N, C-alpha and C positions, 0 to 999 in steps of 0.2 A: 324534793328538789334540794340539791346541795347548797351550802352557804357560799356566796361569792367570795373571791379572794379579797382580803381586807385592803383597803386603799392605803392605810398607814403601814402596811407590811411591805409595800413596794421598796425595793432597794435602789437608791440612786434616782436617776431621772427627775431631778429637782425641777427643771424647767417645764417638763411635761405636767408634773403634779401641780405646779403653781399656775400654769395656764388653765388647767381644768378647774381649779378652785376659783380663779378669778371669774370664770364664766358662771360658776355656780353662785357666786355672790351677785354678779350682774350679767344676766344673759344678753343685755344690750351691747356688751362688748363684741358680740358677733360670731361666737363659736371658735373652735380650734381645729386646725388642720395639723395632724401629726404625721410627719414624714420620717421614714427610717427603714432600715433593713429589717428583714424578717427575724422574729424571735426576740424582740426588744420590749415586750410587755405593752405594746400599744393597745391592743384590744382588752387586755387584762385591766389596765388602768381605767379605761372608759367604763367597763362593766362594774369595777369596784366603786367608781364615783357615784353610780346610781344608788347604791346602798347608803351613801352618806347624805343624800338630799333629804331635806325635811319632808314629812308627809304633807299632803295637800287636801284641803276640803273642797268637795265637788258637789254639784247639785245631783241629788239621787236620780239615777236613771238617765242622765244626760250623756249622750255618746261623745260629747265634745268637751267634757270635763270643765264645765263652766264654774266659776267661783260663785258660791252662794251670796257673798257680800257684794259683788258687782258682776252679775251675769251679763253675758254678751247679748245686747238687744237684738242682734241679727242671727242669733243661734238657730239653726234649722230645727232643733228640738224645742225651741222656745215658743212664745215668750215665757220666761221663768219669773213669775210674779213673787215678790218677797211677801212673807217669809217662805222660802222654798225648803223642802225637805233636803237635808244634806247628809253626806257621809264622808269619812276620812279614809284615805288610802295612801299607800306609798306612791311616790313619784315614779312614773313608768319610764323604762328605757325601751324604745322601739328601734328595731334594726331594719334598715332598708337594704334588701338584697340587691346585688349588682344587676341581676336579670329582671328586676321589677318593671312592670309597665307603668305608664303614666296614670292609668285608672287606678292601679294599686296604690300609687302615691297620693293622688289628690282625691280619689273617690270616683264612684261610677253612678250614672243616672240610669234608671229603668225607663228606656224610651217607649216600650210597649205601654206601660201604665201612663206615661206622660201624654202620649198621643190619644189613647183610648179613653182615659179617665180624667185627663187634665190635671193630674197631681204631680208634684215634684217628689218622686220616689228616689231618694238619694242614699246610697250606701257609702258611709265615710271611709276614707283611706288612711294611710299611715300618718299623714300630717295631722289628721284629727286625733288619732290615738296618741300622738306625741305631745299634744297641747299641754303645757305646764309641766313637761318632763324633758327627757333627753331623746333626741333623734340621732342615731348612730349609723354612719355609713362606712363600712369597712371596704377598702379598695375603692375609694371614691374616684380615683383616677380612671377606673375601668367603667364607671357609670356613663351612660350616654349623655352627651352635652345638653340635650334639651331637658333631660330630667334634672341635671345639676342646675340649670337656669330656673326651672320651676321651684326647686328646693330652696335655692338662695333667695329668690324673689319672696317666697313665703316667709323665710327667716327674717328678711329685711323689713317686710310690711307687717309682720305679726298676724297675717290673715292669708287664707287660701281661697282662690276664686276658681270655680268650675263653670265653664261656658260650653254648652253643647247645643247647637242648632236652636238658639234663642232661649234655651232654658238655663237659668243662672242660679248658682248657689254660692253663698259666702259663709265662711266660719272662721273663728279665731284659730290661729296656729302660732302660738308663742312657745318656743322650745329652745333648749340648749343644743346647738348643732355641733357635732363632733365627727370629723372625717379622718380616716387613717389611710395611708398609702405607702407603698414601697416604690421609690423613684425608679428602681430598675425595671419596673413593669410599665413605665410610661409616665409622662408628666401631665399635669393639668395646664390648660392654657393660662397665660398670665392674667387675662381678664377674669378668669374664674378664681385664680389664686387670690386676687385682690378682694374678692367677695368674702373670704374668710377673715374674721377679725384678727386672730393670732395664729401663728404657725410655729411649730416646735420641731427641731431636728433631733432625732434620737439615735443613739448607737449603743451597742453593747459595750460595757466597761472592759478595758484592757487590764484592769487591776486584778490580779489573782484572788486577793482576799474578798473583794466585792463579788466576784463571780462565784466563789465558794459559798458566800452567804445567800446569793440568789438561789443556788441549787439546794442548799440546806432548807430554806424556807419553802421552796416549791415542793420538795419531797415530803416535808412535814404536812403541808396542806393536802397533798394528794392522798396521804395515808389516813388522815382524819380531818376532813374539811370543817366539820362543826367544832371540833376541839380546837383547831388552829384559829378559827374565827373568834372563839370565846376568849382565847389568850390575848387577842387584840381588841376586845370589846371596849375597854376603857379609852384607849386611844381613838377609836372610831367615834365614840360618844363625844369626846372632847372636840374633835374636828367638826362634828355635826353641829354642836352648840356654837362653835366659832363662826360657822357659815351663817347661822341664824342671826347672831349678833352683828356680823358684818352687813347683812342685808338690812337690818334695822338702822344701822349707822349710816348707810350709804347716802340717804337724802341729805344728811347734815354735812357731808364732806364739802369743803370749800375749794374751788378751783380758781385761784387768783390769776390776775392778768400776767404776772411774772411767769407763772407756769405755762400759761397759754402761749406766751412769746417763745419760751423754750421749745415747746412742742412744735410751733410753726417754723421756728428756725431750724430745728432738727429735720423736719420733713423736707424743707427747702434745700438744706445742705446735701441730703441724699437723693435729691431730684426724683422723688416719687411722683407718680402721676395722680392728678385729681386731688380731692379733699378728703377722701375716705380715710386715709392714713391719719390725718390730724384728728379726726373725730374718734377713731378707734383708740389712738394713743391717749386722748383725753379721758375716755371712758375707762380704759385699762388702768391709767394712773389713779383715777378716783377709786376704782375697785381695790387697787393695791393699798391705798391709804386706809380704806375701810377694813380690809383684811388685817392690817397692822393695828387697828383700833384707834386710828387717828382721824381728826376732822380736817387736817391740812395736808395738801399734797406736797411732798418734798422732792428734792432733786433726784434722790435714789428711786423714787417712784417713776419719774419721767424717764430715767435711764433704763430701768427694767422694762417699762412699757415699750420703749423703742426697740429693745432687743427682741421682744416678742411680736411686735406689730409691723416692723419695717423690712426685715430681710427678704421675705418672699415678694414684697412689692417692688423690689429693685430689679427683678428679672424682666427683661424685655424680649428675650428669645429663648428657645429651649437649650441653647448652648451656653447661657449665662449661669454661673454657679450662684446659688443663693448665699447670702452672708452679709455681714455688716462690719465695717471697720470701726472697732471699738475706740481706737485712739482718736479718730475723727469725731466720733460721738462725744467723747469726753471734752475735746477741744471746743465743740459747738456749745455744749452745756455750760462750760466755763466762760466762754465769750459772752453769752447772753445772760449771765448772772445766775446767782443761786437763789431759789425761792425759800429764804429764811432757814436754811439748814446747812450743815457742813457738807463738803463734797465727799461722795462715797469713795473716791479714789479709783484708780484704773482697774482694780480687781472687782469693782461692782459692790453692791450693798451687802452688808453682813447679815447674819441671821438673827442677832440678838435685838438691837435697838429698833430696827424697822419692823420686826415681827414677821418678816417673810421667811419662808424656808430657805436655809442657807445653801446656796447652790455650790456644789462641788465644781471642780474643774470641768468645763464643758466637754462635749465629745470632740475628738480630733477633727480639725478642719481640713477639708479636702482642698485641692487646688494649689498646694504649695509645691510647685514643680521644682525638681532638682535641675542642676546645670546640665545642659545638653552636651552632646559629644563635641570635641574640639574639631574644627575644620582642618582638613589636610592641606598640604601646600597647594594642591591643584584647586582648592576651593570647595571640594565635595566632602561633606562630613561623613566620616566612616563610623559604622557601628562597631563598638569594641568587641573583639572576638569574632567578628563576622567573617564569612567566607569571601573569597575573591569576587569582586564585582558587585557585592551587596552594599547598598548605600543606606545611610540613616533616613528615617522618614522625612519627606519634604513637607514644609509648611503649606497649608492650603491657601489658595488665593481667597480674596474676600467673596463670600456668598453673594449671589445676585438673584433677582426675582425671575422665576421661570413661568411660562404659561402651562396650563394644565395638560397633563397626559392622562387620558381616561381609557378604561376598558370598554370595548364595544358591547352593545346589547343592553338588556335590563336585568340587573341582578336582584338579589334579595338578602344581601349581607347586612352587617352591622351598620348603624347610622354613621355617616361621615360626610365628606364634601368633595368626593372625587367623581365617581361614575354614577350613571343613572340607575335607580333601583326602586322597587316597590317597598314603601316604608309607611310607618304610621303617621309621618308628618310630610308635608309637601302639598303640591297642587292636586286637586281631585281630578282623576282621569276617567272614572267610571263607577259602576256599582256591581255588587255580587251578593249572593245569599251569605249571611254570616256563618262562619265556622266556629261554633262555640258562642261565647258571650259577645254581644254587639258592643263595639267600642267606638265606632265612628258612623253615625247615621247618615245615610244619603236620603234626605227628606223628599226630594222630588221623585226619586225612584220608588220610595216606599209608598207615596201617595198614588203614583201611577200603578203600582201593583195592587193596591187595595181598592181603587176606584171601580173597576168592573164588577165587584162583588157586593156593592152596597145594598142593592135591592134584595138580593138573595139573603143577606144577613139581617134584613128587617130594619134598615136604617130609617128613622122617622124624624130625628132632629138635625140640627146643623152639624153636630159632631161627626167625625169620620169613624167608622167602625173598622178598627185595625186588629188583625190577628198576627200571631208571631210569624206565620209564613210570609206575610207581606213585608216584613222588615228587610231593608237592604243595607249592607255595609258599604261605605264609601271606599273605593280603592284609590290610593294616592301614590304619586311618584315624587321621590326626592332624590337624595344622593347617599351613596354608601361609601364606606372606607374600604380600601383594598389592601392586599399584601403586595408591597413593592419590594421585589427582591433584586438587590444590586449584585451584579457579577462583575468584579473589577479585576482587570489585568494588571498585575504587579510585577511583571517580568522585566528583564533587562531592556527590552525594546521600549519600555515606558519610563525608564529610570532617569532620563534627563531631568534635572531638578526643576527647571522652569516648566517643563511639560507636565511633570507629575503634580506640581503645584496647581496648575490650571485644571487638571483632572480632578484633584481633590476638591478644588473650589466648586467645580460643576456638580460633583456628587453631594457636597454639603448643601448646595442650593436646592437640589432635588430632595435631600433629607428635610430641609426646612419646609419645603412645599408639602412633603408627606406628613410632617408634624401638624401643619395648619389644616390639612384635610383629614386628620384622624385616621391615618393608615397604620397598619403594622409594617415593619420593615425588617429585612434580613440582609446579611452581607456575606457573599461568597467571594473569596479571592483565589487566584491561581498564579503560580510562578514556580520555577525550578522543575521538580518532577511531578507535582500533583496539585490538587486544589484542597482548600479547607473551608469549613463554615466558620468564618470569623465571628459571626453573630447569628444565632438561630432567630427565627421570626419572633419579634417582640414589639410591644408598643412604645418602648423606650428609644426614642429617636436620638436623644443625647448620648445613649450608650453606643449607638451605631457611629455617631460622630467621633466619639473618643477612640473607637477601634480604627476608624478610618485615619485619624490624625497620626496614630502610631504605626501605620502600615509601612513596613520596609519593602524595598523593591530590589530586583535583580534576578538573574538566572534565566532559564529558558521559558518558553511560552506554551504550557500545556493547555491550550484553548479547549480541546475536547474534554479534558478532565474537569475544567471549570463548568462547562455546560452540563455535563452528566451529573456533577454534584448538585448544581442548581435544580435540575430535573428531579433528583431524589428528594431534595428539600421540599419542593412543591408537592410531590406525591405524598409525603408524610403529613404535610400541613393540610392537605385536602382531606385526609382522614380525621384530623383534629377539628377542623373548622370548614366543613364542606360548603357553607354558604358564602365564604369570603373568596372573591375572585382575585386572581393574581395578575400583576404587571411586572414583567421581567425587564430590567434595564441593564444591558451589557455595555460596559465601558472598556473599550479596547481599540487597538489599531488594526485588528483583524489578522495579524500575523499568527502563525502556529508553527512551533518547532518542537523537536524531540520525538523519538519513536519513529516507526515506519509509517510513511505517508500521513503526516500529521494533519495536512489540509483536508484530506478525504475523511479522516476520523472526525474532525471538527464539523464537516458538513453533515455527516450522519447524526451527530449529536444535536446539531441545530434543528434538523428535521423532526426531532422528537417534540419540540415545542409547536411546530406547525401542525403536526398530526393531532396534538391535544387541544388545538385552538387557543393556546395561551397567548395573550396579547404581549407584544415585546417591542422594545426600542433598542437599537444599537447606537451608542454615542461614539462616533468615529473620532479617535484621538490622533489619527495620522497627521503628520505635519511635514513641512519641507516642500521644496519645489517639485519633487518627483513623488507622486502618490500612486499607490497600486490599486486603491479602491477595494481592498479586501473586506473592510467592514461593511460596505454596501452589499457585497455578495453574501456575507454572513447574514445580514438582515433579510435578504431574499430567501435564504434557506430556512430562516426561522419563521417566515410568514409575517414579518414585521416591517419596520421602516428604519432608515438610518438618518442620523442628524449629526452634524459636526459640532464641535465645542462652540464655535462662533454662532452657529444657527440656534443653539440652545437658548440664547438670549433674544433672538430676533422674533419678529411677528410671524415669520414663516413657519414657526412651530405649530401654529393653528392648522396649517395645511398638513403638517406631520400627523396630527391627531386624526384627521380624516383618512390619511393614508393608512395609519395603523388599523383603524376600524375597517377599512375596505379590505386590506390584506387578510385580516383575521377572519372576516366573513368568508372570504374565498377559501381560506385554509379549512374553516369549519365545514 
């Protein structure tokens, strides 16, 4: 096994390194969520940290890594009576795969032995393996929500509970939680973001010299991992000793009332929800002081803690960019007084006196929008260099709440909140013989299957004689996420600014609904001569919103091309993810222009969706006193239903869902 890349050999990424080290000093801080583009050493840094953690003493043979000095009295392998035999080993880093099941995470019970022998035969999961170590979740944003909930509950309580059909097991689960994610692949819900103690935004350096040093060190490591690690051994040892010293100093760090007032004022000033932010800031500031070798928390500690603990807690929708106004932060800290030390200044704490790693200039902040195009005399903003008739993107109207649009039937896709599906979670609807390992016992069905055979099996006592063939798996019905593919008409007939604003507002509303229901989304647009895939299917709803906001309009209406392009996208996506069902949302006024007989071409393209049984909705954007009803005809051809922009807000959309389901069944 090759040596891990040394933590101290990482170039830049000061905030990332500091956040990881603070959690190594005090796991009570609540873990780290690392957000950033691919190729920014997120995973490398986490794996490197595991080699820095001090070794741990464990009870020999205990699968739950109990501390010999204070073993868990409820340990399933216990009780461990002192003095227990002990052994020392390196702290573990356990990785949670994205496709892991709940039983793999929390552990599994052997129901056959539990029923037939009356014993709790428990096979520990990853939470048990990570106790007193690191639990690392790469691409945490792609993990199912219910697994994230279980994971964060265990991290908050320091224990894991397994409840299955009246059989209960509890064990300690104290670990340093680290999650990494690429926001381009989808966001975590704000409620889940809040559960991570600290969050760090990382980006690749734009400085050539720093990039050169990254490549130089990486090539040297790849050529000789052991030799490279040996050259950084002294630095690694120094940081390891510093972590141990900070852990020992931590209980002595004083958190005065002045510091607490600054923390409370800062959280109030940035309007974060709940009290978790205050608690995390207090713990992070205490860990910063201990890391710096001090027993008093200073203003620079509070400031740095705010920069790590607050930005992700200010997001209230997927379209809000994370971040923190540092000028406002400094004003708040100054207004509520300094806790016995000089102000660190607007550039933040330095590296020397405070003992913290000196942060370089942070990654470039997104969201600094440039000036938009100047409006023309007629009031319509023109795109510089655009062709005749093309207008600048119209601003979207405010999003509104929509009722659910669902795909008919029962699917078996990824867990979500939109359409009915057979899932591991939800209400029990029946029982079946297990395929592979039993994960959800249907007790009544199991007893019913075993009861007729009790005499033949020689039953003499009160216990039920159960064989493996008697076991029944519970079948459950919950909700799945779907692929919601938006097909948006951006042609000249849609280009009136007030009208396009309403259209974008409606699509943004549906995007917000898709985000809340854990859907994948895609965006196809058509105008001029052809159609294009503005955004391939992705879990990143905010990426779709950004593409939509920048959508220019103008030109002819190649409706058929847009529908054919959407059909091609679905065909490819079905090969990649066959279990995920699609819902196509066409946003158009139904007009078709360009080429010979464009209306007939659009009709033929629409019938492709009806033939494939694809659920569809046409959002009719036609306006004015004279309406041709072309969008309604298009919906009929697609085997779906039509709804106007106004009806998208109304209660009548509940009837639309029924219409969609009915027409899709007829098409199938």
